N, C-alpha and C positions, 0 to 999 in steps of 0.2 A: 954868262948867264944862259945864252942861247944854247950852248953846247951842253950845259948841265940839264936843261929841260929836255933836250933831245935824248940824252942818255937816260933820263928818268922815264920818258915815254917808252923807249926801247926796252928797258928793264921791266916795265909794267905790262907789256904786251902779252907774255905768256900767262900771267896771272889773270888778266882780263879775258883772254880767250878761253881759259879753263873755266872761269866762273860763268862766262856766257854759254859754253857748251853744257855745263851742268844745269843751268837754268833752262836752256832749250830742251834738254832731255826730260826735265820734270814737267815741262809744258806739254810735250807731245805724248808722254807716257802717262796713262791713267793710273789709278790706284790698283794694287794687286787684287783686291777684292772685286773690283769691277771687271778686271780682265779675266780672271780664272775662277772666281767664285770664292766663297768664304772657306770652303774645305781645303783648298790648296794655296790660300793666300800666305800662309806661314813660310812655305818653301819659296814662294815667288819673291818675297821681300829681300832675301839674300841675293837672289839672282838680279833683281832690279838694282840693288846697290852696286853689284859688280859691273853691270852695264853702265851705270852712271859714272863710276870711276873710270871706265874705259873711255867714255865720252870726254871726261875732264882731262885725261892724259892725252887724248888725241887733240883736244883744243889747245892744251899747253904746248904740245909738239908743233902744232901749226904756228902758234905765237912765237916759239923759239926760231922756227925756220924763217918767219917773216922778219923777226928782229935781226937775224944773222945774215940776211941777204944784203950784199953790199949795195950801197946807194951811190948814184952818180952825183958828183958835185960839179960846180961850174969849172973848177980848175982841171978836171980830167978830160976835157974836150980837146 
């Protein structure tokens, strides 16, 4: 059971990091209308979604690297 939970946590890391990065991006980024004004907010929305997707991919990549990093166990000493 311990091994199953460990694998479950390791598999969930990329998803959790991607969701966390997307949430962080929406917290630090204001609305498009507030940033560039009402005139250019239509063009800004697509760019904002693109940057949020990049944040999520970077977060998932970090989660994958963290999950793929070998761990030391007691028998490797």
